[in-house]
C-alpha positions in Angstrom: -46.7 -120.0 -69.8 -44.8 -117.4 -67.8 -46.5 -114.1 -66.9 -44.8 -110.8 -67.9 -43.5 -108.9 -65.0 -45.1 -105.5 -65.8 -43.8 -104.0 -62.5 -40.2 -104.7 -63.5 -40.8 -103.2 -67.0 -42.5 -100.1 -65.5 -39.6 -99.6 -63.0 -37.1 -99.9 -65.9 -38.9 -97.2 -67.8 -39.1 -95.0 -64.8 -35.4 -95.4 -64.2 -34.6 -94.6 -67.8 -36.8 -91.4 -67.6 -35.0 -90.4 -64.4 -31.6 -91.0 -66.0 -32.6 -88.9 -69.0 -33.9 -86.1 -66.8 -30.7 -86.1 -64.7 -28.6 -86.0 -67.9 -30.7 -83.1 -69.3 -30.4 -81.2 -66.0 -26.6 -81.8 -65.9 -26.2 -80.5 -69.5 -28.4 -77.5 -68.7 -26.3 -76.7 -65.7 -23.1 -77.0 -67.6 -24.4 -74.7 -70.3 -25.4 -72.2 -67.7 -22.0 -72.3 -66.0 -19.9 -72.3 -69.2 -20.2 -69.4 -71.7 -21.3 -70.2 -75.2 -18.5 -70.4 -77.9 -17.9 -67.2 -79.8 -20.1 -66.6 -82.9 -17.0 -67.0 -85.1 -16.5 -70.5 -83.9 -20.1 -71.5 -84.4 -20.0 -70.0 -87.9 -16.9 -72.0 -88.8 -18.6 -75.2 -87.7 -21.8 -74.2 -89.6 -19.9 -73.5 -92.8 -18.0 -76.8 -92.9 -21.1 -78.9 -93.6 -22.2 -76.5 -96.3 -18.9 -76.9 -98.0 -19.2 -80.7 -97.7 -22.7 -80.6 -99.1 -21.6 -78.6 -102.2 -18.9 -81.1 -102.8 -21.4 -83.9 -102.5 -23.8 -82.1 -104.9 -20.9 -81.8 -107.4 -20.1 -85.5 -107.1 -23.8 -86.4 -107.5 -24.0 -84.3 -110.7 -21.0 -86.2 -112.1 -22.6 -89.5 -111.3 -26.0 -88.6 -112.9 -24.9 -89.1 -116.5 -23.3 -92.4 -115.6 -26.6 -93.8 -114.3 -28.7 -93.8 -117.6 -26.2 -96.2 -119.3 
């Protein structure tokens, strides 16, 4: 039976951690260099899911009486 190559697996995990750390550092640097979007833009994005949720709730309410049949 073949032995598991633990050194290879460990190296792959280390490379993945390094890749994630570099990606995080890159995103952090981009966020630092680029200004945040205006509050109005964030609010518009935040409001859209709320509107979708209320529509979904209305649809769920319409489906509720159909289920007991």
